[in-house]
N, C-alpha and C positions, 0 to 999 in steps of 0.2 A: 403431624408432619405430612408432607405433603410427597405425590407417590417419586418414585424413580423418573416415568414415565414423563411426569410434568418438567421436568429438567430441562428436555430436549424441549418444549414450547416454549419456552421463553429465553432470554437475552441473559445477558450478566449486568448488574451495575456500572460495570467497565464496557460494557460492549455499548451502553447506551448512552454510556459519559462520550464514549468517541462517535458514537454516530449525531449525538448535540451540536460537539465541536466540528464534525463537518458538514454542519447545516450549509443551506446552497444558501446564498440572498433570496432567491423566491423562493426556497422555505419558509426561509427566516420572515418576508414579508407575509405569508399563508396563515403563520403560526402567530404574527399580529394581529393581524386582520381576525383570526378566529377567538383570540385575546378579546376583543373590541367586542366581537360578536356576544361571549359569555358574560362578559364583565357589565354589560354595557351600561347600566343601571347608575353602577355601583364608580364607576367612571378607574378602578385600578385597577386597567387591564396589566400592566404591566408587571404588578404583584401575582396578581392568577397565571400567567403564564412563568412568571421566577418560582412560584411551588409548583407548578408541573414537572417544571427542569427538574429543582432541587426532589423532589419526593422520586420523582425516575433515576436521577444519580445515586439517592442513597439506597434506591432499592426499594422503595415503601409503597411506590409502583410499579409492580412489573410490568418490564414489555413482552406482549403476546407477538411468538416469530412472525406469524400471518401476517403482520401490521404492519403498515411504516410508519416510520419513529414521527411525523409528522401528525397522522390519524391518531395514536396513541398516546400525545402533546394537546390533541382537540378534545380527546376522550377524559382525558384527565382533569384538563379543566373543567370539563360540563359536569364529571363526578365532585370536584372541588365544591364547583359553583349549588348542586347541588345539598350536597353535604350540609354545604354553608346555611341554604333555607330549612332548611329542615334542622338544625340546630339551632334556629332562630325562633323556630315556630316548639320545638320543645320550651324554648326558654320562658317563653313568652307563655304557656299553658302551662309550663311548674315554675310562675313568679311566687303563689301563692307559699307554692313550698320552700321557696327561694326563702322568702321575706321567711318562715317559722325555724330555716336552717340557721339564720342570720342571728332573728330574737333570742335565743338561748343565752351566745354568748356575749349576749348582755350589749351589743351595737344598735345600732336605729340606722336602717335601711334609711337611705336615701331619697325619697320619696320625689324634692326636685329634681333627681338626675335623670328619676323615670318620667316624670311627668317633661321633661328636657326630651331626653330619647321618644317621647312619643310623640311630641308637638315638632322634632325634626323629620320625624318618618312619613308624618304627614304633611308636612312640608313639600318634600321629596315627593313623597304622591300624587302633588298637586300640582307639581313643577310637569310631572309626569305625564299628566292627565292633559295639561297645559297644553305639550309638545304637540301634543295629535291635532289640536285645534278642532276642527269642526265634523272631523271625520272620524263618526260614534262605530266604524267597524275598528276601526286602529285603537280607540280608548278604551273598547270591549277588551282588545286582544292584550294590551298594558294591564286592562282590571288583571285581566286572569295569570298575565305571566306576575304582576308583583304579590295575587294572589298565593300564587305557587302550583298555579294549574298543571299540571301532567302535559303532555304533547299531546296523548291521545284525545283527551277531554278539551281541547284548543281547537282540535281538528272535528270532532264532533259537533264542540258549538258552532262552526262555521258552515259545518253540511258535508264538507270533501276537504279531501286534502290538498286539492288544487285551490282551493277558495279560502281556505286559510294561509298557503303561501303567497299567497296574493296580499292578503290583508300585511302580511309579517314583512314581504317586501315592502312595499308602502311605511311601515312604520321603519322598517332602517334607512328610508329614504328620508324621512324624517330627524332622524335623528344623527344621517350623518350631513343634511344640512343646519343641526344646531347645532354640530359639532365645529362647521365648518363658518357658522359666524361665530364663536367663541365670543359666545352668551353666558354670562353666568346668573343670569335670571335666578 
C-alpha cells in the first residue's frame, strides 16, 4: 500500500477527468501532435491518445500534481508505446514457449498466421526504410527505432544529442511529407 504522503502528490481520477474535459483547443492540438509523433509507424495515434486518456480517467495511470495534464498524457502515451514494444519483443522471444503451451492442448499453431505476420512486419519495415530515401542517417535512425533502441543508445550512435535531434527532425519532416501525400504505398 502507498504511503499517505503519496496521496497529496497525485490528483484523483475525478480531477484528471475534469482536467481532460477542460482541455483547450491548443492543448488538444498539442496532444494530437504528440500522439502522432509517438505512434508514427503504427498510424493509430487516436487509439494511443484514447488509451492514455482512459487509463488516466480510470485511475490506472496516476497524474502527479507537479506535472501539467498535457505532459502527463504525453508521458502516458510514451509509456504505452514502450510497453507495447516490450510485449512484442517478449512475445517474439517466447514463441517456442507459446508453441509448447499450445501443443499440449492438442491444437496446431498456425504457422501460416505467423508467416503472414512476419511478412507484414517485413513489408512495414521496408516501407519505413523506403520513406527515408537516400538519407542514410535517417535510415539508421529508423532502423534503431524499429529495433526498439533506447533514446540514449541513439544519441550515442550519432555522437551527440544535437546530431541526434537534427536527424530526428529530418525524419519527422519526411514522415509529414509522406502523410501529406496521402500515399498508401
